[in-house]
VEXDREN-2710 file (C-alpha; in Angstrom, 1 decimal):
% VEXDREN-2710
k/r/px/py/pz
1/MET/0.0/0.0/0.0
2/GLN/1.3/3.5/-0.9
3/ARG/2.2/5.6/2.0
4/ASN/1.0/9.2/2.2
5/ILE/3.3/11.5/4.1
6/PHE/0.9/14.4/3.5
7/ILE/-1.9/12.6/5.4
8/VAL/0.6/11.8/8.2
9/ILE/1.5/15.5/8.5
10/LEU/-2.3/16.3/8.5
11/ILE/-2.8/13.8/11.3
12/PHE/0.0/15.4/13.4
13/LEU/-1.8/18.7/12.9
14/ILE/-5.1/17.1/14.1
15/PHE/-3.3/15.8/17.2
16/PHE/-2.0/19.4/17.7
17/VAL/-5.5/20.9/17.4
18/ILE/-7.1/18.3/19.7
19/SER/-4.7/19.2/22.4
20/PHE/-5.0/22.9/21.7
21/LEU/-8.7/22.9/22.2
22/THR/-8.8/20.3/25.0
23/ASN/-6.3/21.6/27.5
24/ILE/-7.1/25.3/27.6
25/LEU/-9.8/25.0/30.3
26/GLY/-7.4/25.1/33.2
27/PRO/-6.0/28.6/32.4
28/ILE/-9.4/30.2/31.7
29/ILE/-11.4/28.8/34.7
30/PRO/-10.4/31.7/37.0
31/ASP/-11.7/34.1/34.3
32/ILE/-14.9/32.2/33.8
33/VAL/-15.4/32.1/37.6
34/LYS/-14.9/35.9/37.8
35/SER/-16.9/36.8/34.6
36/PHE/-20.0/34.7/35.5
37/ASP/-19.7/35.1/39.3
38/LEU/-19.5/31.3/39.8
39/SER/-18.7/29.3/42.8
40/ILE/-15.8/26.7/42.6
41/GLY/-18.4/24.0/42.7
42/LEU/-20.2/25.3/39.6
43/ALA/-16.9/25.9/37.8
44/GLY/-16.3/22.1/38.2
45/PHE/-19.1/21.5/35.7
46/LEU/-17.0/23.1/32.9
47/PRO/-14.5/20.2/32.6
48/PHE/-17.4/17.8/33.3
49/ALA/-19.4/19.1/30.3
50/PHE/-16.3/18.6/28.1
51/PHE/-15.0/15.2/29.2
52/VAL/-18.4/13.5/29.8
53/ALA/-18.6/13.6/26.0
54/TYR/-15.8/11.1/25.8
55/GLY/-17.8/8.6/27.9
56/VAL/-20.9/9.2/25.7
57/MET/-19.2/9.1/22.3
58/SER/-16.1/6.9/22.3
59/ILE/-17.8/3.6/21.5
60/PRO/-20.5/5.0/19.2
61/ALA/-17.8/6.8/17.2
62/GLY/-15.9/3.6/16.7
63/LEU/-19.1/2.1/15.2
64/MET/-19.9/5.1/13.1
65/VAL/-16.5/5.4/11.5
66/GLU/-16.9/1.9/10.0
67/ARG/-20.2/3.0/8.5
68/PHE/-19.5/6.5/7.3
69/GLY/-15.7/6.5/6.8
70/GLU/-12.8/8.5/8.2
71/LYS/-13.2/11.7/6.0
72/VAL/-16.9/12.2/6.9
73/MET/-16.3/11.6/10.6
74/LEU/-13.3/14.0/10.7
75/ILE/-15.2/16.8/8.9
76/GLY/-18.2/16.2/11.2
77/ALA/-16.0/16.3/14.3
78/PHE/-14.4/19.7/13.3
79/LEU/-17.8/21.1/12.4
80/LEU/-19.1/20.2/15.8
81/ALA/-16.1/21.9/17.4
82/PHE/-16.6/24.9/15.2
83/GLY/-20.3/25.1/16.2
84/GLY/-19.5/24.8/19.9
85/ALA/-16.7/27.4/19.8
86/LEU/-18.8/29.9/17.7
87/LEU/-21.8/29.5/19.9
88/PHE/-19.7/30.3/23.0
89/ALA/-18.0/33.2/21.3
90/LEU/-21.3/34.8/20.2
91/ILE/-23.4/34.2/23.3
92/PRO/-20.9/33.9/26.3
93/GLY/-22.7/32.6/29.4
94/PHE/-22.4/29.8/31.8
95/ALA/-25.2/27.6/30.4
96/ILE/-24.0/28.2/26.9
97/ALA/-20.5/27.3/28.0
98/LEU/-21.6/23.9/29.2
99/PHE/-23.4/23.1/26.0
100/SER/-20.7/24.3/23.7
101/LEU/-18.0/22.5/25.7
102/PHE/-20.1/19.3/25.3
103/LEU/-20.2/19.8/21.6
104/ILE/-16.5/20.4/21.3
105/GLY/-15.9/17.3/23.5
106/ILE/-17.9/15.1/21.2
107/GLY/-15.9/16.4/18.3
108/MET/-12.6/15.7/20.0
109/ALA/-13.8/12.2/21.0
110/ILE/-14.6/11.4/17.4
111/LEU/-11.2/12.6/16.3
112/GLN/-9.4/10.4/18.9
113/VAL/-11.1/7.3/17.6
114/VAL/-10.5/8.1/13.9
115/ILE/-6.8/9.2/13.7
116/ASN/-4.9/6.2/15.1
117/PRO/-6.0/3.6/12.5
118/LEU/-5.6/6.4/9.8
119/LEU/-2.0/7.0/11.0
120/ARG/-1.2/3.3/10.8
121/VAL/-2.4/3.1/7.2
122/SER/-1.0/6.4/6.0
123/GLY/2.4/6.0/7.6
124/GLY/2.8/2.3/7.4
125/GLU/2.6/-0.4/10.0
126/GLU/6.3/-0.6/10.3
127/LYS/6.6/3.0/11.3
128/PHE/3.4/3.2/13.3
129/ALA/5.2/3.2/16.7
130/PHE/7.6/5.9/15.7
131/TYR/4.8/8.1/14.3
132/SER/2.7/7.6/17.4
133/VAL/5.4/8.9/19.6
134/LEU/5.9/11.8/17.2
135/ALA/2.2/12.6/17.3
136/GLN/2.4/12.8/21.1
137/LEU/5.1/15.4/20.7
138/PHE/2.7/17.5/18.6
139/PHE/0.0/16.9/21.2
140/GLY/2.3/18.1/24.0
141/ALA/3.5/21.1/22.0
142/ALA/-0.1/22.3/21.7
143/SER/-0.7/21.8/25.4
144/PHE/2.3/23.9/26.1
145/LEU/1.4/26.7/23.6
146/SER/-2.3/27.1/24.2
147/PRO/-1.9/28.8/27.7
148/LEU/0.7/31.1/26.1
149/LEU/-1.8/32.1/23.4
150/TYR/-4.4/32.8/26.1
151/SER/-1.9/35.1/27.9
152/TYR/-1.1/36.9/24.7
153/LEU/-4.8/37.5/23.8
154/VAL/-5.9/38.6/27.3
155/LEU/-2.9/41.0/27.6
156/ASN/-3.5/42.6/24.1
157/VAL/-7.2/42.5/23.4
158/HIS/-8.8/45.9/24.3
159/SER/-5.4/47.0/25.7
160/PRO/-4.2/50.6/24.8
161/ASN/-0.6/49.4/25.0
162/GLY/-1.2/46.0/23.3
163/ASP/-0.5/44.6/19.9
164/SER/-2.4/46.5/17.1
165/GLY/-2.1/43.8/14.4
166/PHE/-4.9/42.4/12.3
167/LEU/-5.8/39.6/14.7
168/ILE/-6.0/41.8/17.8
169/GLY/-7.8/44.5/15.8
170/THR/-10.4/42.0/14.6
171/LEU/-10.9/40.6/18.0
172/ASN/-11.4/44.0/19.5
173/GLY/-14.5/44.4/17.4
174/LEU/-15.9/41.0/18.3
175/VAL/-15.1/40.6/22.0
176/PRO/-16.7/42.5/24.9
177/GLU/-14.1/44.5/26.9
178/SER/-15.1/42.7/30.1
179/LEU/-14.7/39.2/28.5
180/LYS/-11.3/39.3/26.8
181/TRP/-10.7/35.6/27.3
182/VAL/-13.7/34.9/25.0
183/SER/-11.3/35.8/22.1
184/LEU/-9.9/32.3/22.5
185/TYR/-13.1/30.8/21.3
186/TRP/-13.2/33.0/18.2
187/VAL/-9.7/31.7/17.4
188/PHE/-10.8/28.1/18.1
189/ALA/-13.8/28.5/15.8
190/VAL/-11.6/29.7/12.9
191/ILE/-9.1/26.9/13.5
192/ALA/-11.9/24.2/13.5
193/LEU/-13.6/25.5/10.4
194/ALA/-10.2/25.8/8.6
195/MET/-9.4/22.1/9.5
196/ALA/-12.8/21.0/8.2
197/ALA/-12.2/22.8/4.9
198/VAL/-8.7/21.3/4.5
199/ILE/-9.9/17.8/5.2
200/ALA/-12.8/18.2/2.7
201/MET/-10.2/18.9/0.0
202/VAL/-8.0/15.9/0.8
203/ARG/-8.3/12.4/-0.6
204/PHE/-8.0/9.8/2.1
205/PRO/-6.7/6.3/1.8
206/LYS/-9.0/3.4/2.4
207/VAL/-8.6/2.1/6.0
208/GLU/-9.1/-1.5/6.7
209/LEU/-9.4/-1.9/10.4
210/LEU/-7.3/-4.6/12.0
211/GLU/-9.1/-7.0/14.3
212/ASP/-7.7/-5.2/17.4
213/GLU/-9.1/-1.9/16.1
214/ARG/-12.7/-3.0/15.7
215/ILE/-15.4/-2.3/18.3
216/ASP/-18.1/-5.0/18.7
217/VAL/-20.9/-4.1/21.1
218/GLY/-22.3/-7.6/20.8
219/LYS/-20.7/-10.9/21.7
220/SER/-17.2/-9.4/22.3
221/PHE/-18.5/-6.7/24.7
222/ALA/-20.6/-9.2/26.6
223/GLU/-17.6/-11.4/27.1
224/LEU/-15.4/-8.6/28.2
225/ALA/-18.1/-7.2/30.5
226/LYS/-17.9/-10.5/32.6
227/ASN/-14.1/-10.0/33.1
228/ARG/-13.4/-8.2/36.4
229/LEU/-10.0/-7.1/35.0
230/VAL/-11.6/-5.1/32.2
231/TRP/-13.4/-2.9/34.7
232/LEU/-10.4/-2.6/37.0
233/PHE/-8.3/-1.3/34.1
234/PHE/-11.2/0.9/32.9
235/LEU/-11.2/2.4/36.4
236/GLY/-7.4/2.9/36.0
237/ILE/-7.9/5.1/32.9
238/PHE/-10.7/6.8/34.6
239/CYS/-8.5/7.7/37.6
240/TYR/-5.6/8.8/35.4
241/VAL/-7.5/11.2/33.2
242/GLY/-9.4/12.4/36.3
243/THR/-6.1/13.1/38.1
244/GLU/-4.5/14.8/35.1
245/GLN/-7.5/17.1/34.6
246/GLY/-8.1/17.5/38.3
247/ILE/-4.6/19.0/38.6
248/ALA/-4.4/20.9/35.4
249/ASN/-7.9/22.5/35.7
250/TRP/-7.4/23.8/39.2
251/ILE/-3.7/24.9/39.1
252/SER/-4.5/28.5/38.1
253/GLN/-7.4/28.9/40.5
254/PHE/-5.3/27.5/43.3
255/LEU/-2.4/29.8/42.6
256/GLN/-4.8/32.8/42.4
257/THR/-6.6/31.9/45.7
258/TYR/-3.6/31.0/47.9
259/HIS/-0.7/32.9/46.4
260/GLY/-2.4/35.9/44.7
261/VAL/-1.0/34.9/41.3
262/ASP/-2.4/36.5/38.1
263/PRO/-4.1/33.7/36.1
264/ALA/-3.5/35.4/32.8
265/THR/0.3/35.5/33.1
266/THR/2.0/33.4/35.8
267/GLY/-0.9/31.0/36.3
268/ALA/-1.0/30.3/32.6
269/SER/2.8/29.8/32.5
270/VAL/2.7/27.2/35.3
271/ILE/0.0/25.3/33.4
272/SER/2.0/25.5/30.2
273/TYR/5.0/24.0/32.0
274/PHE/2.8/21.3/33.5
275/TRP/1.9/20.1/30.0
276/GLY/5.4/20.7/28.7
277/LEU/7.0/18.5/31.4
278/LEU/4.2/15.9/30.9
279/THR/5.4/15.7/27.2
280/ILE/9.1/15.5/28.1
281/GLY/8.3/12.8/30.7
282/CYS/6.7/10.7/28.0
283/PHE/10.0/10.4/26.2
284/LEU/11.9/9.6/29.4
285/GLY/9.2/7.0/30.1
286/LEU/9.8/5.3/26.8
287/LEU/13.5/5.0/27.7
288/LEU/12.8/3.6/31.2
289/LEU/10.3/1.1/29.8
290/LYS/13.2/-0.4/27.8
291/ILE/15.1/-0.9/31.1
292/PHE/12.5/-1.6/33.8
293/ASP/9.3/-3.6/34.1
294/SER/6.4/-1.2/33.3
295/ARG/4.7/-2.0/36.6
296/LYS/7.7/-0.7/38.6
297/VAL/7.9/2.4/36.4
298/LEU/4.2/3.0/37.1
299/VAL/4.6/2.7/40.9
300/PHE/7.7/4.9/40.9
301/PHE/6.2/7.7/38.8
302/THR/2.9/7.6/40.7
303/CYS/4.8/8.1/44.0
304/GLY/6.6/11.0/42.4
305/ALA/3.3/12.6/41.4
306/ILE/1.9/12.2/45.0
307/VAL/5.0/13.8/46.5
308/SER/4.9/16.7/43.9
309/LEU/1.2/17.3/44.5
310/LEU/1.7/17.5/48.3
311/MET/4.6/19.9/47.9
312/ALA/2.6/22.1/45.5
313/LEU/-0.4/22.2/47.8
314/PHE/1.4/22.9/51.1
315/GLY/4.7/24.5/50.1
316/PRO/5.4/28.2/49.5
317/ARG/4.6/29.9/46.3
318/GLU/7.9/29.3/44.6
319/MET/7.6/25.6/45.4
320/ALA/4.2/25.5/43.9
321/PHE/5.5/27.0/40.7
322/ILE/7.9/24.0/40.4
323/SER/5.9/21.2/42.0
324/PHE/2.8/21.5/39.9
325/PRO/4.8/21.1/36.6
326/MET/6.7/18.2/38.3
327/ALA/3.4/16.5/39.0
328/GLY/2.8/16.6/35.2
329/PHE/6.2/15.1/34.6
330/PHE/5.5/12.2/36.9
331/ALA/2.0/11.7/35.4
332/SER/3.5/11.4/31.9
333/VAL/3.8/7.6/31.7
334/MET/0.6/6.6/33.5
335/TYR/-1.8/6.5/30.6
336/SER/0.4/4.5/28.2
337/VAL/1.5/2.0/30.9
338/ILE/-2.1/1.5/32.1
339/PHE/-3.4/1.1/28.6
340/SER/-0.7/-1.4/27.6
341/LEU/-1.0/-3.4/30.8
342/ALA/-4.7/-3.6/30.2
343/LEU/-4.5/-4.8/26.6
344/ASN/-1.7/-7.3/27.5
345/SER/-4.0/-8.7/30.2
346/VAL/-6.7/-10.1/27.9
347/PRO/-6.1/-12.5/25.1
348/ARG/-8.6/-11.1/22.5
349/HIS/-11.2/-8.5/21.6
350/HIS/-8.6/-5.7/21.9
351/GLY/-10.5/-3.3/19.7
352/THR/-13.6/-3.5/21.9
353/PHE/-11.5/-3.3/25.0
354/SER/-9.8/-0.2/23.7
355/GLY/-13.2/1.4/23.2
356/ILE/-14.2/0.6/26.8
357/LEU/-10.9/2.0/28.0
358/CYS/-11.3/5.2/26.0
359/ALA/-14.7/5.7/27.6
360/GLY/-12.7/5.9/30.8
361/ILE/-11.5/9.4/29.6
362/ALA/-14.8/10.5/31.2
363/GLY/-12.8/10.5/34.4
364/GLY/-11.7/14.0/33.3
365/ALA/-15.4/15.0/33.8
366/VAL/-16.0/13.5/37.2
367/VAL/-12.9/14.1/39.3
368/PRO/-12.5/17.9/38.7
369/LEU/-16.3/18.1/39.5
370/ILE/-15.7/16.3/42.8
371/VAL/-12.7/18.6/43.6
372/GLY/-14.8/21.6/42.8
373/GLY/-17.7/20.4/45.0
374/LEU/-15.3/19.6/47.9
375/GLY/-13.7/23.0/47.4
376/GLU/-17.0/24.6/48.4
377/LEU/-16.9/22.7/51.7
378/VAL/-13.3/22.6/52.8
379/GLY/-11.5/25.0/50.4
380/LEU/-9.6/24.2/47.2
381/ARG/-6.3/23.2/49.0
382/PHE/-7.8/20.4/51.0
383/ALA/-10.3/19.5/48.2
384/MET/-7.3/18.7/45.9
385/LEU/-6.2/16.1/48.4
386/PHE/-9.0/14.0/46.9
387/LEU/-6.6/13.4/44.0
388/LEU/-4.6/11.1/46.3
389/ILE/-7.4/8.6/46.0
390/PRO/-7.1/8.0/42.2
391/LEU/-3.3/8.3/42.4
392/GLY/-3.3/5.6/45.1
393/TYR/-5.4/3.4/42.8
394/ILE/-3.1/3.9/39.9
395/ALA/-0.1/2.9/42.1
396/SER/-2.0/-0.3/43.1
397/ILE/-2.2/-1.3/39.4
398/GLY/1.5/-1.7/39.4
399/ILE/1.2/-4.2/42.2
400/TRP/-1.8/-6.3/41.2
401/ALA/-1.5/-6.3/37.4
402/LYS/-0.5/-9.7/36.0
403/PRO/-0.2/-9.2/32.2
404/LEU/-0.1/-12.2/29.9
405/VAL/2.8/-10.4/28.1
406/ASN/5.4/-8.2/29.9
407/ASN/7.0/-5.2/28.2
408/GLU/10.3/-6.0/26.5
409/THR/13.3/-4.7/28.3
410/VAL/17.0/-4.6/27.5
411/SER/17.6/-7.6/29.9
412/SER/14.9/-9.6/28.2
413/VAL/16.4/-8.9/24.8
414/LYS/19.8/-10.0/26.0
415/GLU/18.2/-13.3/27.3
416/LEU/16.7/-13.8/23.9
417/PHE/20.1/-13.5/22.2
418/LYS/21.6/-16.0/24.7
419/MET/18.9/-18.5/23.8
420/SER/19.6/-18.2/20.2
END
């Protein structure tokens, strides 16, 4: 099959856009709280509205892509994201924000389901692992850059000393002076519409799903549903995404509340470094997984995340600036290790199992909501201690997991050469 490097680059761009739209909630939550006079508990419904869409859409999207094809689903996903972003930009309000974030979340869930099989076909199976890692680099770069874009827009829109270029000039005419952060959603709307237009003009290769990429909600699902391990690993993904978003979404609000930090500048920078170190940690994790058993790596990194979180919550301001990003660094390997341990723990139906695991991304909806609710009762600092519960569960996976196939390490490779 002919490989298509243009499609590969387009997929990298899609990874970038997914991350760009997904991980901006944390920096803007303090602005939304202030603009709409929300309590911390109500603010917790913002990530809930976005990430609950993954729980709703992950498995249906896997079935729909086989019926309608990759191109139609990609265009539909970006049009949903465009509609959600435009709606929020035109009618900024809390209720509208919840609905628009749900629409954008559905679009992002569809994109996640479509792009991995498409990357395998376009780039070639022999290069799939390499391209997957490269795609994560693009994903991480967007997570790092989106808070910086937020800072740039908030500091320049409706500012007499700000940038007077075409972008800022246009946004000045579209955005209320009291809601500068809404300018982000005008940018998101344009990006999503542009992506839909580009994809509409591109010819896509035919994707034949492998057996472990198919989702079957019939016999395979019923068989997996009876397996206790399936739900234990589902809970692992649920806990990981919940922890990741539970930290990222509340960093800026925490720093503003307890250290008087400006969320548009320093707060956004700390979140940016959180995602930047999470990306760097992914690559270090790949190296460590070639040396150590993945379960040991998982336990070590989880313990590091727990220590970093506690230092961020109870240390002085300068320590929080360092420890929150370090929590991102230690969280970096959790998703991939849990996912691989899960798939290596069942002998078949990996496509359906992957769909179940992806539905666990809904943890990003529930955990930040719980933190926000607890924040109303005991304050945000002690509310964020709730994150120790999902982190403790993640660490336990490294103890009780018994995969059918262990990750290949340098020592196991040496043993293989000795046998031959």
